[in-house]
N, C-alpha and C positions, 0 to 999 in steps of 0.2 A: 372062215371065209369064203364067200359062195360068190358065182358068176353067172350070167346066160347073156345068148346075146339073143336080142327079138324084135319083129317087126315094127318100128310103131309110125305112130302121123307126130304131129311137132302139135303138142295146142299151146303152151309160152313158150320163149325166149326170151332170157331175158340179165344185162350182166350183173356182174360180185364182183365185187371190190374189182379190181387194174387188167385182168388178166382173164378173171374163168366168167363163167358165164352155167346158168342153173336155166332148165330142163327140163318140162311138163311134157311129158310124153303119156297118148292115149294106146297102150302093148297087142296084140294079138293074142300073145298067153298069158300075161302077168297084169292087166288090171292097165289103171295111170301109174308109172311111175317119176318119180321128179328122181333128176341127177346132175348130178356138176361137174362140168368137163371145164379141168387143171386147161386156164392156158387158150381157151379156144377163143379169146376176142382176136386177139394179134395171130392165131395162128396158124397158118393153112388149108392142116393138115385134116380138121373136120368138113372144109370145103362145106357147100349151104346146109349139110344136111341134119344143123339143128336149125335150122330157118323157120319160122311157121311154118305150119302145113308143109312140111316138107315129111316124108315120108320115104322110112330110113331104116336100115339093118343097126339096129346097135347093141352094143359090150357096156353088161350095166356091174359093177361089181360092188354087193355084199359084204362090208367088213366088220358088219355086226348083226347075227339072222334078225334079231328085231326094227334095225334098224328098216325107218321107210325113207331113206333120205339113202340117194346110194350114190359111185363115182361110174365117171364115162369115163371108157380106157379111150375104144374106138369108136367112130359110124361112118354109114356111109350109102353113099344118096340110094334108095329100092327102087323110086321113083316119083318125074320132077310134074308138076299141076305147074306148066308155063305161063297157064291163060288168066292163076292168081295177080299174079303181078305186075297186071297191065290191065284187067279187071275189076275197076273198085268196086261194081255192081254183086261179082262175082265174089272177089273178097268179105265182103261185107255177109253176103249171103250163106259160105264155108265157117265168117266167125257165126253165127248164130248155132250152127249146129256143132263148131269145135263146142262151145262155152252151156250147151247141153253133157256134154261129155267131162269137159273138168268139172264141170257141177257134185254134177251127179252119178259118175265112178268110182271104185273103190277103188285106195289105192292098195298093189299088190294083190289084187283078188278075178281073177279070169270072169271078161267077157265077153268072150269073141264074139255074140250074137252082137254086138252093137260095134265090136270094130269090124265087122268084115260087112254091116248097111255106114258107117259112115266113112268104108273106102268108096262106097258101091257111090253114097248119095257123092263125091268130089266126083272119083272119075269120070261121071256123068253133067255133072255142075260143068266141069273143067271139056264135054266135048261138047256145051251149047246144046243143054235142055236146061227148056225155060226153068227158069231161079226157082220157081216160087213152088211150080208141079213138083219139084225136086226133094228142097226144101222139108214142101209138108210129108212125099214121101216118107224123109226122113228121121219125119217126128213123129208118125203113124206109125211105124219098126218099133222108132226107140226108146218108145213110148210101154206101147207092148210089149218088150223085152225085156224092163225094165219092172212089168206088172203097179203103169198107172195110166190104164188104155181109160181117156172120156168114155159115158156110156152113148155110142150113138144108133146100139143095135138093139134098145130094150128102154122104153119108160126106167126112166130113176125114178115114179112116183107108184105108177101099182107096178112097176117089174114084167109090163106083161108088152111081146116079145111086137117089135116093130112092123115084122111081117106077118101078124097073124093081127095087129088092130085096120089094117088098111088103111090107111091113112094117104091122105095129099101133103100135106104143109105140119110144120108139128115146132114147138118151142125151144127156146135153148136156156137153160136156165150154169149158170158158168156155179154159181155157190151150191148146186145138189151137183155138177160134174155130168150133165149129156143133156137127153132131147127128153121134154118131155109134152105127153099124150095133149091133144083137147081134154079130153075127163078128165082131167083131174088140176082145172082151174092152173094154169100159171101163173106168175110170179111177173115171170119177162113176158118183152112183147115182142122180141126178137124172132119170128119165121122162118124154120130155115123147109125145105125140101126134097123131093125125093132123088131129088138130083143127085144134090148135094151128099145125101149117104149111100149114098150109090158109088158116090165121085171116090168116099173117104172109103167104101168095102176092096174095091176097086187100088188106090196108092197102100190102102193096109194087106193086103193079099199075092196082090203083081210084084212083082220082083221087077229091079229097075229097067231094067232095058227093055220087059215089054211095056209100059206104061209111052201116051205119045199125050201131048199137049191137048189137040183139038182148040173146041172151044169151051175147055172149061177155066180158063182165064182167070172170069167173078166166080167163078164156085174158088180155086182154091187163092181167090180175098177173103172170101169171108170163113172159107178152111182156118188158114191162118189165121186171123181174128179173133178163131175161138181157141187150137190149139193157145195164143199169146196169151188170156186170159187163163185158163182151166192149164196154163203152168205155173202161172203166178197165183191161182186161185189153191190150187191142190198139189201142184208140189215138192216135196220138200229135198230144200236143196238148192232151190232157187235162192238167187237174194230177195229181197223183200223189194230189193229198187228193178227186179228184172235185169234184163239180159242187156248189155247193155247194143248188143249190135243193131238190135229191135230198132234204134232212135236211125238207124242207116235203110232198110228195108222199105220199097215200095210195094205196098197192099191195100 
């Protein structure tokens, strides 16, 4: 039997039998961990540490080395995102991000970069950063971390870098997974501008604290629609029906 304590964000939490609770967490050092908290429904000892989107230090016990289902012996809240419980818009955007982590993270496989990106996103969203800007930044960074980045820097057909082609308009191809230059006879007529490509680059390479909304609302709306298409078409692990929370996001 082994045990460990890790900092977690709660991705899912639901009752099991009459008194227990099953909790799916995304941890800093162990990836996705699912645990059973005995007596958590009626007991006050866990407080709100096992609620959805709680950031908590949780003590896991693994009774079998091959078991993917662990036991939760203790949990203490580390940070409270108080704004999510009172703001349905923030909760919707946060839910989209945790769905990505839930479907794309590996059980008991460290993915600390993704954990850090998620925590930064939740913190800045809770601090009133533009929700769509924050979510696009998280998606940009998480897709890169996971190795699924769409191609915004080179034509997906001729593979010439965007800065070499020096054109002001680009076509987007969902099927090909990125931008297509006008010389490659694109099948899609969805036009993208250089401004959108530069905005994506900033989201990808800047820290959350260095992002400011400015006049990016229109760009963020377009970019999120492209991300949504890309996730559904190219990223393994995303459900065929898509992510549930997208129905509550305005873009």
